N, C-alpha and C positions, 0 to 999 in steps of 0.2 A: 126510163133511162135509171140505171143504178148508179149511185152516187157513195163513194165509201171513204173514210179518213185516210186509210193507208194501202199501199198496194202489196200486202203480203198474200193476198189471194192467189196471185199468180204461183206460188209456189206448193198451194195446196189443193190437190187434184178433187178432193171432194167439195171444197168450196168454188172451183174453176168449172166444174162439170156442167152446172146449169147454163154458163155462158155458151158452152157447145152446143148443147143440147138445143138451146132456144136462140141460137145465134145473137148472142146479146152483144151490146156494147157498155161496158163498166169504165167508169172514170173515178180517178182516186187523187188527192191532193200529194204532191211531192214533199211536203213539208208538213208533219203532225203538230209543230209547236206553233202553229198559228193560232191567233184569238179567232172568236168566233165570225166578229165582223170582218176580219181578213180573209176568212175562209169563203164568207157570201161574197165578198167583192171579189175575189178569183174566179168563184166560178160565174159571176156574172160578166166579168172582163173577157171570158173566152167562150161567151155562149154560142156565138156564130161557129166556131171551130167545133165545138160539140155538136152542135147540129149537123154540120157536114159530115163529121165523123160517123153519127149514128145513122145517115144516109148512106153512106159507103157499106154500113152493115157490120157484122160480126160472125164470128166471135172476135172478140179484141179488148184489150184492156189499155188506156191510156192515162197518164199522169198528168196533173194540170199543175203548171209551174206557174212563175211569176211573168215568163214573157210568152206563155202559150201552153199548147198540149203537145205531148209527145207520144207516139204509141210505144207500149212496153212489154206486149204479150199479142199474139205469138209472135 
């Protein structure tokens, strides 16, 4: 499961293409100013929602926020 720090990939076709080709699901943080421990805590807090999103399949991009995940692409 791909994880990244920001969602800029949505606007970059050459970076987004592998998501389409492999029907992948990518997750990114909606706040790049978090400390490392806050980033990890956020991923851990939404792990169940991440598992459900992966089971639904892709291609898809989700933002991980303080209160959960939200689909941001397509």
